[in-house]
A tleap script that builds the chain and sets N, CA, C and O, in Angstrom:
source leaprc.protein.ff14SB
mol = sequence {
  NMET THR GLU LYS LYS GLU THR PRO THR PRO
  PRO ARG LYS PRO ASP GLY ILE ILE THR THR
  HIE ARG ASN GLY GLN THR ILE VAL ALA GLU
  LEU PHE PHE ASN HIE SER GLY THR GLU THR
  PHE ARG ASP LYS ILE LEU LYS MET ILE LEU
  ALA ASP LYS GLN CGLU
}
set mol.1.N position { 5.737 33.316 -13.986 }
set mol.1.CA position { 5.588 32.518 -12.887 }
set mol.1.C position { 7.006 31.682 -12.823 }
set mol.1.O position { 7.633 31.290 -13.807 }
set mol.2.N position { 7.327 31.520 -11.594 }
set mol.2.CA position { 8.630 30.795 -11.146 }
set mol.2.C position { 8.242 29.450 -10.686 }
set mol.2.O position { 7.258 29.312 -9.959 }
set mol.3.N position { 8.958 28.451 -11.069 }
set mol.3.CA position { 8.782 27.114 -10.692 }
set mol.3.C position { 9.816 26.825 -9.608 }
set mol.3.O position { 10.974 27.235 -9.691 }
set mol.4.N position { 9.319 26.052 -8.516 }
set mol.4.CA position { 10.226 25.569 -7.491 }
set mol.4.C position { 10.876 24.400 -8.054 }
set mol.4.O position { 10.229 23.573 -8.697 }
set mol.5.N position { 12.132 24.290 -7.845 }
set mol.5.CA position { 12.881 22.986 -8.287 }
set mol.5.C position { 13.280 22.249 -7.074 }
set mol.5.O position { 14.184 22.624 -6.329 }
set mol.6.N position { 12.566 21.179 -6.903 }
set mol.6.CA position { 12.926 20.361 -5.631 }
set mol.6.C position { 13.690 19.076 -6.131 }
set mol.6.O position { 13.572 18.526 -7.226 }
set mol.7.N position { 14.441 18.752 -5.151 }
set mol.7.CA position { 15.290 17.380 -5.573 }
set mol.7.C position { 14.285 16.264 -5.319 }
set mol.7.O position { 13.650 16.132 -4.273 }
set mol.8.N position { 14.208 15.466 -6.401 }
set mol.8.CA position { 13.264 14.323 -6.405 }
set mol.8.C position { 13.811 13.218 -5.359 }
set mol.8.O position { 14.997 12.889 -5.370 }
set mol.9.N position { 12.907 12.683 -4.484 }
set mol.9.CA position { 13.219 11.731 -3.624 }
set mol.9.C position { 13.295 10.293 -4.368 }
set mol.9.O position { 12.460 9.970 -5.213 }
set mol.10.N position { 14.306 9.511 -4.002 }
set mol.10.CA position { 14.537 8.317 -4.599 }
set mol.10.C position { 13.320 7.330 -4.306 }
set mol.10.O position { 12.752 7.379 -3.215 }
set mol.11.N position { 12.926 6.428 -5.303 }
set mol.11.CA position { 11.787 5.546 -5.112 }
set mol.11.C position { 12.084 4.615 -3.850 }
set mol.11.O position { 13.149 4.014 -3.710 }
set mol.12.N position { 11.080 4.568 -2.999 }
set mol.12.CA position { 11.202 3.668 -1.750 }
set mol.12.C position { 10.847 2.229 -2.093 }
set mol.12.O position { 9.927 1.925 -2.852 }
set mol.13.N position { 11.613 1.404 -1.502 }
set mol.13.CA position { 11.369 -0.066 -1.754 }
set mol.13.C position { 10.126 -0.509 -0.853 }
set mol.13.O position { 9.978 -0.049 0.279 }
set mol.14.N position { 9.272 -1.396 -1.399 }
set mol.14.CA position { 8.082 -1.734 -0.610 }
set mol.14.C position { 8.604 -2.532 0.704 }
set mol.14.O position { 9.666 -3.155 0.728 }
set mol.15.N position { 7.746 -2.428 1.742 }
set mol.15.CA position { 8.042 -3.190 2.884 }
set mol.15.C position { 7.570 -4.680 2.815 }
set mol.15.O position { 7.989 -5.493 3.639 }
set mol.16.N position { 6.760 -5.004 1.899 }
set mol.16.CA position { 6.332 -6.260 1.646 }
set mol.16.C position { 5.647 -6.395 0.263 }
set mol.16.O position { 5.171 -5.410 -0.301 }
set mol.17.N position { 5.610 -7.581 -0.243 }
set mol.17.CA position { 4.859 -7.790 -1.553 }
set mol.17.C position { 4.011 -9.056 -1.442 }
set mol.17.O position { 4.463 -10.088 -0.947 }
set mol.18.N position { 2.744 -8.944 -1.928 }
set mol.18.CA position { 1.783 -10.019 -1.895 }
set mol.18.C position { 1.513 -10.374 -3.287 }
set mol.18.O position { 1.235 -9.476 -4.082 }
set mol.19.N position { 1.570 -11.649 -3.677 }
set mol.19.CA position { 1.238 -12.159 -5.061 }
set mol.19.C position { 0.217 -13.196 -5.024 }
set mol.19.O position { 0.365 -14.150 -4.262 }
set mol.20.N position { -0.788 -13.103 -5.761 }
set mol.20.CA position { -1.939 -13.976 -5.790 }
set mol.20.C position { -2.333 -14.333 -7.277 }
set mol.20.O position { -2.089 -13.516 -8.166 }
set mol.21.N position { -2.894 -15.450 -7.542 }
set mol.21.CA position { -3.387 -15.935 -8.878 }
set mol.21.C position { -4.838 -16.040 -8.882 }
set mol.21.O position { -5.344 -16.861 -8.117 }
set mol.22.N position { -5.596 -15.317 -9.646 }
set mol.22.CA position { -7.098 -15.518 -9.759 }
set mol.22.C position { -7.568 -15.376 -11.160 }
set mol.22.O position { -7.256 -14.402 -11.846 }
set mol.23.N position { -8.353 -16.388 -11.605 }
set mol.23.CA position { -8.940 -16.402 -12.862 }
set mol.23.C position { -7.909 -16.208 -13.993 }
set mol.23.O position { -8.183 -15.511 -14.970 }
set mol.24.N position { -6.707 -16.837 -13.853 }
set mol.24.CA position { -5.718 -16.825 -14.846 }
set mol.24.C position { -4.980 -15.472 -14.844 }
set mol.24.O position { -4.206 -15.257 -15.777 }
set mol.25.N position { -5.135 -14.601 -13.952 }
set mol.25.CA position { -4.486 -13.321 -13.706 }
set mol.25.C position { -3.512 -13.416 -12.495 }
set mol.25.O position { -3.786 -14.108 -11.515 }
set mol.26.N position { -2.418 -12.727 -12.595 }
set mol.26.CA position { -1.434 -12.666 -11.464 }
set mol.26.C position { -1.778 -11.219 -10.900 }
set mol.26.O position { -1.852 -10.254 -11.661 }
set mol.27.N position { -1.979 -11.119 -9.568 }
set mol.27.CA position { -2.068 -9.893 -8.971 }
set mol.27.C position { -0.979 -9.627 -7.959 }
set mol.27.O position { -0.819 -10.359 -6.982 }
set mol.28.N position { -0.245 -8.584 -8.206 }
set mol.28.CA position { 0.928 -8.273 -7.277 }
set mol.28.C position { 0.517 -6.891 -6.494 }
set mol.28.O position { 0.129 -5.875 -7.071 }
set mol.29.N position { 0.662 -7.027 -5.158 }
set mol.29.CA position { 0.436 -5.809 -4.363 }
set mol.29.C position { 1.724 -5.447 -3.605 }
set mol.29.O position { 2.299 -6.309 -2.941 }
set mol.30.N position { 2.180 -4.209 -3.690 }
set mol.30.CA position { 3.272 -3.796 -2.964 }
set mol.30.C position { 2.835 -3.155 -1.600 }
set mol.30.O position { 1.902 -2.353 -1.618 }
set mol.31.N position { 3.366 -3.418 -0.594 }
set mol.31.CA position { 2.896 -2.872 0.750 }
set mol.31.C position { 3.842 -1.846 1.301 }
set mol.31.O position { 5.033 -2.133 1.412 }
set mol.32.N position { 3.389 -0.673 1.652 }
set mol.32.CA position { 4.218 0.311 2.235 }
set mol.32.C position { 3.602 0.619 3.568 }
set mol.32.O position { 2.411 0.928 3.593 }
set mol.33.N position { 4.290 0.564 4.668 }
set mol.33.CA position { 3.899 0.828 6.016 }
set mol.33.C position { 4.345 2.153 6.434 }
set mol.33.O position { 5.440 2.604 6.098 }
set mol.34.N position { 3.444 2.829 7.218 }
set mol.34.CA position { 3.871 4.043 7.809 }
set mol.34.C position { 4.474 3.784 9.168 }
set mol.34.O position { 3.770 3.554 10.152 }
set mol.35.N position { 5.763 3.825 9.202 }
set mol.35.CA position { 6.512 3.352 10.477 }
set mol.35.C position { 6.152 4.302 11.676 }
set mol.35.O position { 6.389 3.891 12.812 }
set mol.36.N position { 5.562 5.617 11.488 }
set mol.36.CA position { 5.315 6.438 12.641 }
set mol.36.C position { 3.899 6.355 12.868 }
set mol.36.O position { 3.401 7.101 13.711 }
set mol.37.N position { 3.124 5.478 12.173 }
set mol.37.CA position { 1.633 5.348 12.425 }
set mol.37.C position { 1.230 4.601 13.717 }
set mol.37.O position { 2.049 3.866 14.268 }
set mol.38.N position { 0.083 4.760 14.172 }
set mol.38.CA position { -0.368 4.165 15.473 }
set mol.38.C position { -1.173 2.841 15.129 }
set mol.38.O position { -1.269 1.922 15.943 }
set mol.39.N position { -1.758 2.808 13.836 }
set mol.39.CA position { -2.572 1.651 13.499 }
set mol.39.C position { -1.698 0.508 13.017 }
set mol.39.O position { -0.790 0.713 12.211 }
set mol.40.N position { -1.958 -0.652 13.488 }
set mol.40.CA position { -1.192 -1.820 13.130 }
set mol.40.C position { -1.736 -2.443 11.723 }
set mol.40.O position { -2.881 -2.173 11.360 }
set mol.41.N position { -0.963 -3.209 11.008 }
set mol.41.CA position { -1.284 -3.869 9.872 }
set mol.41.C position { -2.462 -4.643 9.985 }
set mol.41.O position { -3.293 -4.625 9.077 }
set mol.42.N position { -2.630 -5.366 11.073 }
set mol.42.CA position { -3.951 -6.220 11.446 }
set mol.42.C position { -5.121 -5.283 11.462 }
set mol.42.O position { -6.135 -5.578 10.830 }
set mol.43.N position { -5.037 -4.154 12.159 }
set mol.43.CA position { -6.110 -3.118 12.155 }
set mol.43.C position { -6.600 -2.697 10.713 }
set mol.43.O position { -7.787 -2.707 10.387 }
set mol.44.N position { -5.588 -2.337 9.909 }
set mol.44.CA position { -5.985 -1.986 8.466 }
set mol.44.C position { -6.587 -3.030 7.685 }
set mol.44.O position { -7.536 -2.766 6.947 }
set mol.45.N position { -6.090 -4.271 7.787 }
set mol.45.CA position { -6.592 -5.430 7.073 }
set mol.45.C position { -8.068 -5.714 7.524 }
set mol.45.O position { -8.961 -5.949 6.710 }
set mol.46.N position { -8.263 -5.675 8.918 }
set mol.46.CA position { -9.657 -5.888 9.386 }
set mol.46.C position { -10.530 -4.958 8.800 }
set mol.46.O position { -11.591 -5.318 8.289 }
set mol.47.N position { -10.144 -3.731 8.838 }
set mol.47.CA position { -11.011 -2.567 8.363 }
set mol.47.C position { -11.345 -2.699 6.865 }
set mol.47.O position { -12.467 -2.428 6.437 }
set mol.48.N position { -10.333 -3.127 6.080 }
set mol.48.CA position { -10.703 -3.431 4.652 }
set mol.48.C position { -11.618 -4.560 4.464 }
set mol.48.O position { -12.514 -4.508 3.621 }
set mol.49.N position { -11.422 -5.603 5.237 }
set mol.49.CA position { -12.259 -6.862 5.078 }
set mol.49.C position { -13.742 -6.499 5.495 }
set mol.49.O position { -14.691 -6.910 4.827 }
set mol.50.N position { -13.895 -5.786 6.520 }
set mol.50.CA position { -15.306 -5.328 6.953 }
set mol.50.C position { -15.880 -4.410 5.996 }
set mol.50.O position { -17.071 -4.557 5.724 }
set mol.51.N position { -15.155 -3.397 5.390 }
set mol.51.CA position { -15.677 -2.593 4.401 }
set mol.51.C position { -16.065 -3.453 3.241 }
set mol.51.O position { -17.119 -3.192 2.660 }
set mol.52.N position { -15.339 -4.425 2.857 }
set mol.52.CA position { -15.664 -5.212 1.634 }
set mol.52.C position { -16.962 -6.099 1.818 }
set mol.52.O position { -17.677 -6.412 0.866 }
set mol.53.N position { -17.191 -6.454 3.052 }
set mol.53.CA position { -18.290 -7.383 3.364 }
set mol.53.C position { -19.667 -6.456 3.228 }
set mol.53.O position { -20.739 -6.985 2.936 }
set mol.54.N position { -19.555 -5.195 3.437 }
set mol.54.CA position { -20.723 -4.338 3.490 }
set mol.54.C position { -21.085 -4.049 1.999 }
set mol.54.O position { -22.222 -3.628 1.788 }
set mol.55.N position { -20.257 -4.225 0.961 }
set mol.55.CA position { -20.603 -3.897 -0.372 }
set mol.55.C position { -21.524 -4.943 -0.892 }
set mol.55.O position { -21.960 -4.866 -2.041 }
savepdb mol mol.pdb
quit
């Protein structure tokens, strides 16, 4: 079997970083946006909040 050799893409820098502290732990989230997407950041956050409330 032959393997395809692709050139690795360089790691992308995050578009934003959120840091929060809870119960003695530090939580760091890196945000990557799809710049060609049609959904806004606000739409995505609202969808996550509503999904979290249903649990």
